[in-house]
N, C-alpha and C positions, 0 to 999 in steps of 0.2 A: 185173512187171518184175524180172528177176534181176540182182542186183549182183555184178559180177565180183570175185572175191577177189584181193587183191594177191599177187604172187609172192613178196613179202618177208615174209609172215606164215608163221612156222615153228612146227610143232607141237613141244611140249616135254614132253608128258604122260609119255613114257617116262623122261626125265631126272629129272623131279620125283619119280618113284617110286624112283629109285636115286641118291641123292646121292653125289657123288664121281666119277660117270661122265662121260665126255666123248664127244661125237659131232661128226663133221665134216659140214658141210652146204654145198652149192653151190646158189645161186639166181641166176636171171638174168631180167631183164625191164625194160620201160620204167619210168622213174621219174616221168614227167611233167616238164614244163619246169622247169629249175632255172637261175636267172640269178645271176651274180655281176657285178661292175662291167663287165668287158670280155669275159666269156665266158658261154656257154650250153651246158648239157647238154640236148639237144632231146628232145621228146616221143617221137620214134620211135627214139631211141638206146637200145640195151640196156646196162644196167649189170650187171656181173658181180660177184658177191659170194661169196667163200670164207670161211666162218666156222666156228670151233670153238666148240661150246657145252658148258659144263661146269657141272653142278649143284653149288652150294655151299650152306652153311647160310643165307646172306643172300638167295640167289636164283640167278641164272644169269649166269655170266661169258661174254661173247661176245668172241672175239678173232679177227681175220682181216684180209682185204684186200678193198678195193673197187677196181674198175677201170672206168673210163668214158671214152668219147670226149667231147671238147668242141669247140665251134666259136666263133670270135670274129673280131675285126678287129684287125689290127696297130695299135698305138697311134701309130706314127709315119707309116706310109704308107697305112693304111686298107685294105690288101688283106685278103681273106678268108683266114683260117688255121684249121687244124684241129690238134688235139693229143690227147693221151691222158693221163689222170691216174690214178695208183695211190696209194691211201691205206691205211695200216695203222691198225688201231684195236684198242682193248681197252676194253670198257665193261661195266658191271654193270646187269642188269635185276633189280628187286626189287619186292615187293608194294606197298610204300609208298615210291615214289621220292622222292628229294630234288630239288627244283626246280633244273634246270640242272646236276645232278651225275650222276644215274642215270636209267634209263629204266623205264617201267612193265612189270611182269611180269603177263601175262594168266593166266587160270585154267589153260589147257592149251596156250597158244601165246604167242609174242612177235612183235611187229611190228618188223622191222628198219628199216623205211622212215624213221622220224625220225632214227635213228642215221646211216643212209646219207646222207640229205639234209644233215645238219649236217656230217659229215666231208667230203663233197664241196665244200660251200660254203667251208669253211676251206682247202681244197687248190687250188681253181681259181685260175688266175692272174688278178690284178686288172688288170694292164696288159700283155697279151701282145704279144710281138714276133714278126714273121715270121722274123727272125734277129737275132742280137746286133749285127751291123754295119749294120743298116737305117739308111739316110740320111734317110728320111722324104720329105716333099713340100716343095716350094718355097713359102714363105709368101706370095710375090707372085703367081706364076702357077699354082701347084698342080701343077707337073710332078713326076713321080716321080724323085727324085734318085738312086735305085738304078740307073736306066737311063742315067745320065750327067748332066752339068751342064745347066742349063736356059738359060743365057745371060743371066739377070737380073743386074743389078749387085748386088754384096753389100749387104746391108742395113746402113745406117748405125747408129752407136751411139746408143742412147737417151740424150738429154741429161739425163734425170732421174737417171742414175747418175753423172754427172760429179763430184758432191760426194765420192764415194768415192775418187776419185783422190788426194785430199789425205790420206787416212787411211793411216797407216803403223803397222803392228803390229810390235812387237818381242818 
């Protein structure tokens, strides 16, 4: 059984032989499912990566941009929404990586996938909205308030908050 090579593994043999040189690389492919609290980069979605690789004495500096589509659900009205995220990055790959600070440098290649996954996770929206003015759904009947009022009487005030009426801040 043949294991398919990740599109995010990049050969750097030529860079390691010529420190100080830089090479631009573009890679694209599916990342596998990546979930954040309210969003997902799906398994069939292609992630585009443009990266500049530069050999330095400590290893290889990778800087560039990641671009990926995401899918999710509006946190107010629960409609399906789609978006796009672009992330800039600058990271160091070295032979003896520092946990949580740098990435491992392979013998003649580097794997960009851990960097891509981490950068995208930090950039994906945690609570996406279909639009900033989304009204959400009625807590009583579940009607979409973006389509107009539902006719339910306004919810009464929670009596547990009544004690705060006497609080006066100056």
